[in-house]
C-alpha positions in Angstrom: 52.8 -93.1 -196.4 51.4 -95.8 -194.0 53.2 -94.1 -191.1 51.5 -90.8 -191.8 48.1 -92.4 -192.0 48.6 -94.3 -188.7 49.8 -91.1 -187.1 46.7 -89.1 -188.2 44.4 -91.9 -187.1 46.2 -92.0 -183.7 45.9 -88.3 -183.2 42.2 -88.3 -184.1 41.5 -91.1 -181.7 43.4 -89.4 -179.0 41.6 -86.1 -179.4 38.1 -87.7 -179.6 38.8 -89.6 -176.3 39.9 -86.3 -174.7 36.8 -84.5 -175.9 34.5 -87.3 -174.7 36.1 -87.3 -171.2 35.7 -83.5 -171.0 31.9 -83.8 -171.7 31.5 -86.5 -169.1 33.2 -84.4 -166.4 31.2 -81.2 -167.0 27.7 -82.6 -167.5 25.7 -83.2 -164.3 28.2 -81.7 -161.8 26.5 -81.7 -158.4 26.2 -78.3 -156.7 28.6 -77.4 -153.8 25.6 -77.5 -151.4 24.7 -81.1 -152.5 25.3 -84.0 -150.1 28.7 -85.5 -150.3 29.1 -89.1 -151.5 26.3 -89.2 -154.1 28.0 -88.3 -157.4 25.9 -90.6 -159.6 22.5 -89.3 -158.4 20.3 -87.2 -160.7 17.7 -85.7 -158.2 17.5 -84.4 -154.6 14.2 -83.7 -152.8 14.3 -80.7 -150.6 11.6 -81.3 -148.0 11.7 -77.8 -146.4 10.7 -76.1 -149.7 8.9 -79.1 -151.3 11.0 -78.9 -154.4 13.4 -81.2 -156.3 16.8 -80.4 -157.8 17.9 -81.9 -161.1 21.7 -82.3 -161.0 22.0 -82.9 -164.8 20.2 -79.7 -165.7 21.1 -77.6 -162.6 17.4 -76.7 -162.2 15.0 -76.7 -159.3 11.6 -78.3 -159.9 8.6 -77.0 -157.9 4.9 -76.5 -158.2 3.7 -73.1 -159.3 0.0 -72.3 -160.2 -0.9 -76.0 -160.4 2.0 -76.9 -162.7 5.5 -78.2 -162.1 8.1 -75.7 -163.3 11.8 -75.9 -163.8 13.9 -72.9 -162.8 17.5 -72.1 -162.0 16.4 -70.5 -158.8 13.9 -71.4 -156.0 10.7 -69.2 -155.8 11.0 -65.8 -154.2 9.4 -66.9 -151.0 12.4 -69.2 -150.4 15.0 -66.6 -151.3 16.6 -66.8 -147.9 16.5 -70.6 -147.7 20.0 -72.0 -146.8 20.7 -74.9 -149.2 23.8 -75.8 -147.3 22.0 -76.4 -144.0 18.7 -77.7 -145.4 18.3 -81.5 -145.6 18.5 -83.1 -149.0 16.8 -86.5 -149.7 18.9 -88.3 -152.2 16.7 -89.9 -154.8 19.0 -92.8 -155.7 16.1 -95.0 -156.9 14.7 -92.6 -159.6 16.2 -91.7 -163.0 13.2 -90.5 -165.1 12.3 -87.0 -166.1 9.4 -86.4 -163.5 10.8 -86.8 -160.0 7.5 -85.4 -158.7 5.5 -88.3 -159.9 5.4 -89.7 -156.4 5.3 -86.3 -154.7 2.4 -87.1 -152.4 4.3 -90.0 -150.8 7.6 -88.0 -150.6 5.7 -85.1 -148.9 4.3 -87.4 -146.3 7.5 -89.4 -145.7 9.8 -86.4 -145.8 7.8 -83.6 -144.2 8.9 -80.0 -143.8 11.6 -79.9 -141.2 12.6 -83.5 -141.8 16.1 -84.4 -140.7 17.5 -87.8 -141.6 21.1 -88.8 -140.8 23.9 -86.2 -140.6 24.8 -84.8 -144.0 28.0 -83.1 -145.1 28.0 -81.0 -148.3 30.3 -81.3 -151.2 31.7 -77.8 -150.7 32.0 -75.3 -147.9 29.3 -72.7 -147.4 30.6 -69.4 -148.9 31.5 -66.7 -146.4 32.4 -69.1 -143.6 35.6 -68.8 -141.8 38.4 -66.8 -143.4 37.4 -67.6 -147.0 37.5 -63.9 -148.0 40.9 -63.1 -146.6 43.8 -62.4 -148.9 46.7 -64.8 -149.3 49.0 -62.6 -147.2 46.9 -63.3 -144.1 47.6 -67.0 -144.3 51.0 -66.5 -142.6 50.9 -66.3 -138.8 51.9 -62.7 -138.7 53.1 -59.9 -140.9 55.2 -58.4 -138.1 58.9 -59.1 -138.0 59.7 -62.0 -135.7 62.6 -62.6 -133.4 65.0 -65.4 -134.3 64.1 -68.6 -132.6 65.4 -72.1 -132.2 63.8 -75.1 -133.8 61.7 -75.6 -130.6 58.3 -74.0 -130.6 57.9 -72.4 -127.2 56.6 -69.1 -126.0 60.0 -67.8 -125.1 60.7 -64.9 -122.7 58.2 -62.1 -122.9 55.8 -64.1 -125.0 53.8 -65.8 -122.3 50.2 -66.5 -123.4 47.9 -63.8 -122.2 50.7 -61.2 -121.8 52.1 -58.7 -124.2 55.9 -58.9 -125.1 56.6 -56.3 -122.4 55.0 -58.5 -119.7 51.9 -56.4 -119.3 48.5 -58.1 -119.2 46.4 -57.8 -122.4 43.2 -55.9 -122.1 40.1 -57.7 -123.0 38.0 -55.4 -125.2 34.6 -57.1 -125.2 33.8 -60.7 -124.8 33.5 -61.5 -128.5 29.8 -62.1 -128.1 28.6 -58.6 -129.3 26.7 -57.9 -132.4 28.7 -55.0 -133.6 28.0 -51.3 -133.6 24.5 -50.1 -132.9 23.1 -47.8 -135.5 
């Protein structure tokens, strides 16, 4: 009987610890565009748009019609603002509910266009590089390849800048174009 009680108590304690850990992981997750290295911070100030971001609630805080509002999105006038490229002031010294309490001093100290030290973001900007390619394109080529030794060399007929038959490759544009004209 005592073994059963101890087993039940152990299972309850184990499950309650796992649930508590899950809540701590999910609450206040910084956005992918947030600055790397500041996981314990609650607010960022975005000088270019004169707004704050609350990491805990995933909400932007900005003035609208004389009041500070909280919204999941920035106002329409900043629809094209790039959160990955814009500078974020990390408010490591503030943990209250009104980060805009000292907005006048932040606005002066961190004016529009302010760039402090270099910042890297937590995640990569969507759409950069080959992020939309399917997994089959991760291999070097889908074409059958000739058998080769363990040494990585160009081999006969595979000289850089030439096709396998020894003919020069044609350069179709310099890569600096803007696509088809409409």
